[in-house]
Wavefront OBJ file of the C-alpha trace (Angstrom):
o trace
v -0.079 -0.160 0.085
v 1.264 3.532 -0.997
v 1.614 5.788 2.121
v -0.853 8.566 1.586
v 0.305 12.153 0.987
v -1.262 13.247 4.187
v 1.204 10.802 6.028
v 3.861 11.365 3.659
v 3.976 15.179 5.021
v 4.517 14.224 8.405
v 8.152 13.391 9.985
v 9.347 9.694 9.927
v 8.406 9.040 13.034
v 4.497 9.272 12.232
v 5.870 7.579 9.205
v 7.356 4.879 11.722
v 4.377 4.521 13.384
v 1.625 4.123 10.485
v 3.767 1.642 8.459
v 3.685 -0.695 12.017
v 0.046 -0.420 12.118
v -2.540 -2.884 10.947
v -5.048 -1.614 8.144
v -7.371 -1.494 11.360
v -7.440 -0.333 14.552
v -9.077 -1.334 18.264
v -8.776 1.605 20.961
v -7.019 -0.268 23.013
v -4.434 -1.050 19.903
v -4.718 2.807 19.140
v -3.916 3.520 23.395
v -1.202 1.079 22.450
v 0.670 3.005 19.843
v 0.255 5.810 21.580
v 2.615 4.768 24.450
v -0.505 4.607 26.762
v -0.975 8.273 26.484
v -3.772 7.912 25.501
v -6.652 5.329 27.481
v -9.284 3.198 24.858
v -11.603 5.281 27.176
v -10.338 8.455 26.834
v -10.135 8.048 22.796
v -13.634 6.820 23.491
v -14.853 9.774 25.122
v -13.239 11.843 22.169
v -14.770 9.852 19.824
v -18.349 11.133 21.938
v -16.811 14.684 22.154
v -16.462 14.551 18.345
v -12.870 15.199 19.372
v -11.053 12.206 18.416
v -10.127 10.296 14.794
v -11.793 11.664 11.838
v -13.740 8.313 11.198
v -14.669 5.256 12.880
v -16.136 1.740 12.066
v -17.531 -0.725 14.546
v -16.574 -4.342 13.262
v -18.508 -6.276 15.516
v -18.687 -4.883 18.752
v -15.448 -2.886 18.538
v -14.588 0.316 17.533
v -11.944 0.659 14.964
v -10.148 3.330 13.050
v -7.953 2.951 9.662
v -4.953 3.973 10.231
v -4.279 6.850 8.571
v -6.771 8.531 11.158
v -5.805 6.765 13.922
v -1.713 7.947 13.061
v -3.399 12.146 12.071
v -5.239 12.039 15.119
v -2.070 11.187 17.133
v -0.032 14.180 15.464
v -2.246 16.469 15.862
v -2.477 15.903 19.538
v 1.384 16.189 19.736
v 2.239 19.855 21.046
v 4.994 21.031 23.035
v 4.531 22.845 26.238
l 1 2 3 4 5 6 7 8 9 10 11 12 13 14 15 16 17 18 19 20 21 22 23 24 25 26 27 28 29 30 31 32 33 34 35 36 37 38 39 40 41 42 43 44 45 46 47 48 49 50 51 52 53 54 55 56 57 58 59 60 61 62 63 64 65 66 67 68 69 70 71 72 73 74 75 76 77 78 79 80 81
């Protein structure tokens, strides 16, 4: 799969995360890819507030995110203080 143009413009760190992710990730997996910075419950809350990853899908009983949306969301949360 080619790297989407939105991902290609990110620093290498984010490209590496993108390449390690499966096509779709659960909230628990997204939490792990964030290094535990976001608990699955926090991602759920952000989702319900409209501030989570751009798109979500339901597969069975689980909510999943496409890896592109997941990485772009994680990147948007990355701020220096």
